[in-house]
PyMOL Python script that loads the backbone (N, CA, C, O; Angstrom):
from pymol import cmd

cmd.read_pdbstr("""\
ATOM      1  N   UNK A   1      14.095   5.143 -28.169  1.00  0.00           N
ATOM      2  CA  UNK A   1      14.266   5.474 -29.565  1.00  0.00           C
ATOM      3  C   UNK A   1      14.690   4.286 -30.403  1.00  0.00           C
ATOM      4  O   UNK A   1      14.180   4.094 -31.507  1.00  0.00           O
ATOM      5  N   UNK A   2      15.613   3.488 -29.897  1.00  0.00           N
ATOM      6  CA  UNK A   2      16.167   2.392 -30.668  1.00  0.00           C
ATOM      7  C   UNK A   2      15.543   1.060 -30.304  1.00  0.00           C
ATOM      8  O   UNK A   2      15.870   0.044 -30.917  1.00  0.00           O
ATOM      9  N   UNK A   3      14.642   1.038 -29.311  1.00  0.00           N
ATOM     10  CA  UNK A   3      13.983  -0.212 -28.953  1.00  0.00           C
ATOM     11  C   UNK A   3      14.868  -1.205 -28.234  1.00  0.00           C
ATOM     12  O   UNK A   3      14.571  -2.400 -28.213  1.00  0.00           O
ATOM     13  N   UNK A   4      15.949  -0.731 -27.645  1.00  0.00           N
ATOM     14  CA  UNK A   4      16.873  -1.628 -26.930  1.00  0.00           C
ATOM     15  C   UNK A   4      16.290  -2.113 -25.600  1.00  0.00           C
ATOM     16  O   UNK A   4      16.423  -3.281 -25.235  1.00  0.00           O
ATOM     17  N   UNK A   5      15.642  -1.186 -24.886  1.00  0.00           N
ATOM     18  CA  UNK A   5      15.056  -1.513 -23.594  1.00  0.00           C
ATOM     19  C   UNK A   5      13.609  -1.010 -23.588  1.00  0.00           C
ATOM     20  O   UNK A   5      13.279  -0.008 -24.222  1.00  0.00           O
ATOM     21  N   UNK A   6      12.763  -1.725 -22.862  1.00  0.00           N
ATOM     22  CA  UNK A   6      11.329  -1.383 -22.742  1.00  0.00           C
ATOM     23  C   UNK A   6      11.031  -0.865 -21.349  1.00  0.00           C
ATOM     24  O   UNK A   6      11.772  -1.154 -20.410  1.00  0.00           O
ATOM     25  N   UNK A   7       9.942  -0.093 -21.197  1.00  0.00           N
ATOM     26  CA  UNK A   7       9.539   0.369 -19.872  1.00  0.00           C
ATOM     27  C   UNK A   7       9.429  -0.836 -18.913  1.00  0.00           C
ATOM     28  O   UNK A   7       8.890  -1.886 -19.263  1.00  0.00           O
ATOM     29  N   UNK A   8       9.950  -0.646 -17.720  1.00  0.00           N
ATOM     30  CA  UNK A   8       9.962  -1.727 -16.707  1.00  0.00           C
ATOM     31  C   UNK A   8      11.278  -2.546 -16.697  1.00  0.00           C
ATOM     32  O   UNK A   8      11.558  -3.274 -15.745  1.00  0.00           O
ATOM     33  N   UNK A   9      12.059  -2.411 -17.757  1.00  0.00           N
ATOM     34  CA  UNK A   9      13.397  -3.116 -17.789  1.00  0.00           C
ATOM     35  C   UNK A   9      14.353  -2.384 -16.873  1.00  0.00           C
ATOM     36  O   UNK A   9      14.151  -1.219 -16.529  1.00  0.00           O
ATOM     37  N   UNK A  10      15.407  -3.099 -16.484  1.00  0.00           N
ATOM     38  CA  UNK A  10      16.499  -2.524 -15.743  1.00  0.00           C
ATOM     39  C   UNK A  10      17.755  -2.555 -16.607  1.00  0.00           C
ATOM     40  O   UNK A  10      18.020  -3.528 -17.313  1.00  0.00           O
ATOM     41  N   UNK A  11      18.513  -1.479 -16.535  1.00  0.00           N
ATOM     42  CA  UNK A  11      19.755  -1.356 -17.344  1.00  0.00           C
ATOM     43  C   UNK A  11      20.914  -1.114 -16.390  1.00  0.00           C
ATOM     44  O   UNK A  11      20.791  -0.339 -15.442  1.00  0.00           O
ATOM     45  N   UNK A  12      22.052  -1.784 -16.641  1.00  0.00           N
ATOM     46  CA  UNK A  12      23.219  -1.626 -15.803  1.00  0.00           C
ATOM     47  C   UNK A  12      24.274  -0.844 -16.603  1.00  0.00           C
ATOM     48  O   UNK A  12      24.640  -1.246 -17.707  1.00  0.00           O
ATOM     49  N   UNK A  13      24.749   0.253 -16.051  1.00  0.00           N
ATOM     50  CA  UNK A  13      25.804   1.051 -16.670  1.00  0.00           C
ATOM     51  C   UNK A  13      27.072   0.857 -15.847  1.00  0.00           C
ATOM     52  O   UNK A  13      27.041   0.890 -14.617  1.00  0.00           O
ATOM     53  N   UNK A  14      28.182   0.654 -16.543  1.00  0.00           N
ATOM     54  CA  UNK A  14      29.468   0.510 -15.836  1.00  0.00           C
ATOM     55  C   UNK A  14      30.460   1.520 -16.397  1.00  0.00           C
ATOM     56  O   UNK A  14      30.392   1.914 -17.561  1.00  0.00           O
ATOM     57  N   UNK A  15      31.379   1.923 -15.533  1.00  0.00           N
ATOM     58  CA  UNK A  15      32.405   2.895 -15.981  1.00  0.00           C
ATOM     59  C   UNK A  15      33.638   2.714 -15.079  1.00  0.00           C
ATOM     60  O   UNK A  15      33.522   2.552 -13.864  1.00  0.00           O
ATOM     61  N   UNK A  16      34.780   2.745 -15.692  1.00  0.00           N
ATOM     62  CA  UNK A  16      36.029   2.732 -14.941  1.00  0.00           C
ATOM     63  C   UNK A  16      36.832   3.968 -15.236  1.00  0.00           C
ATOM     64  O   UNK A  16      36.966   4.361 -16.395  1.00  0.00           O
ATOM     65  N   UNK A  17      37.369   4.592 -14.205  1.00  0.00           N
ATOM     66  CA  UNK A  17      38.156   5.818 -14.402  1.00  0.00           C
ATOM     67  C   UNK A  17      39.636   5.463 -14.418  1.00  0.00           C
ATOM     68  O   UNK A  17      40.102   4.624 -13.647  1.00  0.00           O
ATOM     69  N   UNK A  18      40.353   6.115 -15.305  1.00  0.00           N
ATOM     70  CA  UNK A  18      41.812   6.050 -15.344  1.00  0.00           C
ATOM     71  C   UNK A  18      42.370   4.619 -15.326  1.00  0.00           C
ATOM     72  O   UNK A  18      42.845   4.143 -14.294  1.00  0.00           O
ATOM     73  N   UNK A  19      42.307   3.960 -16.450  1.00  0.00           N
ATOM     74  CA  UNK A  19      42.844   2.587 -16.543  1.00  0.00           C
ATOM     75  C   UNK A  19      44.325   2.608 -16.127  1.00  0.00           C
ATOM     76  O   UNK A  19      45.066   3.543 -16.432  1.00  0.00           O
ATOM     77  N   UNK A  20      44.714   1.566 -15.437  1.00  0.00           N
ATOM     78  CA  UNK A  20      46.111   1.345 -15.015  1.00  0.00           C
ATOM     79  C   UNK A  20      46.615   2.438 -14.054  1.00  0.00           C
ATOM     80  O   UNK A  20      47.827   2.599 -13.905  1.00  0.00           O
ATOM     81  N   UNK A  21      45.730   3.178 -13.411  1.00  0.00           N
ATOM     82  CA  UNK A  21      46.160   4.156 -12.455  1.00  0.00           C
ATOM     83  C   UNK A  21      45.657   3.751 -11.038  1.00  0.00           C
ATOM     84  O   UNK A  21      44.514   3.328 -10.872  1.00  0.00           O
ATOM     85  N   UNK A  22      46.513   3.891 -10.067  1.00  0.00           N
ATOM     86  CA  UNK A  22      46.137   3.554  -8.682  1.00  0.00           C
ATOM     87  C   UNK A  22      45.130   4.551  -8.180  1.00  0.00           C
ATOM     88  O   UNK A  22      45.241   5.743  -8.467  1.00  0.00           O
ATOM     89  N   UNK A  23      44.153   4.090  -7.439  1.00  0.00           N
ATOM     90  CA  UNK A  23      43.150   4.964  -6.843  1.00  0.00           C
ATOM     91  C   UNK A  23      41.992   5.324  -7.743  1.00  0.00           C
ATOM     92  O   UNK A  23      41.164   6.169  -7.403  1.00  0.00           O
ATOM     93  N   UNK A  24      41.937   4.669  -8.911  1.00  0.00           N
ATOM     94  CA  UNK A  24      40.824   4.948  -9.836  1.00  0.00           C
ATOM     95  C   UNK A  24      39.517   4.448  -9.246  1.00  0.00           C
ATOM     96  O   UNK A  24      39.503   3.578  -8.375  1.00  0.00           O
ATOM     97  N   UNK A  25      38.462   4.991  -9.715  1.00  0.00           N
ATOM     98  CA  UNK A  25      37.122   4.630  -9.216  1.00  0.00           C
ATOM     99  C   UNK A  25      36.338   3.884 -10.284  1.00  0.00           C
ATOM    100  O   UNK A  25      36.271   4.319 -11.434  1.00  0.00           O
ATOM    101  N   UNK A  26      35.745   2.757  -9.898  1.00  0.00           N
ATOM    102  CA  UNK A  26      34.833   2.029 -10.787  1.00  0.00           C
ATOM    103  C   UNK A  26      33.420   2.335 -10.342  1.00  0.00           C
ATOM    104  O   UNK A  26      33.121   2.410  -9.150  1.00  0.00           O
ATOM    105  N   UNK A  27      32.554   2.511 -11.332  1.00  0.00           N
ATOM    106  CA  UNK A  27      31.179   2.894 -11.032  1.00  0.00           C
ATOM    107  C   UNK A  27      30.196   1.865 -11.645  1.00  0.00           C
ATOM    108  O   UNK A  27      30.368   1.430 -12.784  1.00  0.00           O
ATOM    109  N   UNK A  28      29.192   1.500 -10.882  1.00  0.00           N
ATOM    110  CA  UNK A  28      28.122   0.628 -11.347  1.00  0.00           C
ATOM    111  C   UNK A  28      26.825   1.342 -10.996  1.00  0.00           C
ATOM    112  O   UNK A  28      26.623   1.718  -9.842  1.00  0.00           O
ATOM    113  N   UNK A  29      25.945   1.534 -11.971  1.00  0.00           N
ATOM    114  CA  UNK A  29      24.700   2.240 -11.771  1.00  0.00           C
ATOM    115  C   UNK A  29      23.573   1.394 -12.364  1.00  0.00           C
ATOM    116  O   UNK A  29      23.671   0.959 -13.512  1.00  0.00           O
ATOM    117  N   UNK A  30      22.515   1.156 -11.605  1.00  0.00           N
ATOM    118  CA  UNK A  30      21.375   0.359 -12.078  1.00  0.00           C
ATOM    119  C   UNK A  30      20.208   1.353 -12.242  1.00  0.00           C
ATOM    120  O   UNK A  30      19.814   2.059 -11.313  1.00  0.00           O
ATOM    121  N   UNK A  31      19.679   1.363 -13.482  1.00  0.00           N
ATOM    122  CA  UNK A  31      18.575   2.278 -13.797  1.00  0.00           C
ATOM    123  C   UNK A  31      17.339   1.526 -14.205  1.00  0.00           C
ATOM    124  O   UNK A  31      17.435   0.495 -14.870  1.00  0.00           O
ATOM    125  N   UNK A  32      16.181   2.015 -13.824  1.00  0.00           N
ATOM    126  CA  UNK A  32      14.876   1.455 -14.265  1.00  0.00           C
ATOM    127  C   UNK A  32      14.399   2.283 -15.454  1.00  0.00           C
ATOM    128  O   UNK A  32      14.400   3.513 -15.393  1.00  0.00           O
ATOM    129  N   UNK A  33      13.996   1.625 -16.523  1.00  0.00           N
ATOM    130  CA  UNK A  33      13.524   2.301 -17.710  1.00  0.00           C
ATOM    131  C   UNK A  33      12.070   2.717 -17.483  1.00  0.00           C
ATOM    132  O   UNK A  33      11.227   1.885 -17.148  1.00  0.00           O
ATOM    133  N   UNK A  34      11.781   4.000 -17.666  1.00  0.00           N
ATOM    134  CA  UNK A  34      10.418   4.491 -17.490  1.00  0.00           C
ATOM    135  C   UNK A  34       9.745   4.682 -18.821  1.00  0.00           C
ATOM    136  O   UNK A  34      10.405   4.704 -19.860  1.00  0.00           O
ATOM    137  N   UNK A  35       8.431   4.821 -18.801  1.00  0.00           N
ATOM    138  CA  UNK A  35       7.674   5.078 -20.039  1.00  0.00           C
ATOM    139  C   UNK A  35       8.043   6.440 -20.630  1.00  0.00           C
ATOM    140  O   UNK A  35       8.362   7.382 -19.903  1.00  0.00           O
ATOM    141  N   UNK A  36       7.993   6.523 -21.943  1.00  0.00           N
ATOM    142  CA  UNK A  36       8.268   7.775 -22.634  1.00  0.00           C
ATOM    143  C   UNK A  36       7.170   8.761 -22.400  1.00  0.00           C
ATOM    144  O   UNK A  36       5.999   8.397 -22.291  1.00  0.00           O
ATOM    145  N   UNK A  37       7.559  10.053 -22.321  1.00  0.00           N
ATOM    146  CA  UNK A  37       6.584  11.138 -22.102  1.00  0.00           C
ATOM    147  C   UNK A  37       6.339  11.935 -23.392  1.00  0.00           C
ATOM    148  O   UNK A  37       6.404  13.164 -23.399  1.00  0.00           O
ATOM    149  N   UNK A  38       6.066  11.230 -24.448  1.00  0.00           N
ATOM    150  CA  UNK A  38       5.879  11.899 -25.756  1.00  0.00           C
ATOM    151  C   UNK A  38       4.485  12.446 -25.883  1.00  0.00           C
ATOM    152  O   UNK A  38       4.144  13.038 -26.906  1.00  0.00           O
TER     153      UNK A  38
END
""", "prot")
cmd.dss("prot")
cmd.show_as("cartoon", "prot")
cmd.util.cbc("prot")
cmd.orient("prot")
């Protein structure tokens, strides 16, 4: 929609749970951008 990524690009998403808390989980997810099905 916004033209930030094109089909074939890879996008990395990061997330951290509960800042400053022991035992929190950090997440890294790599996604491949697919063509739109419009």
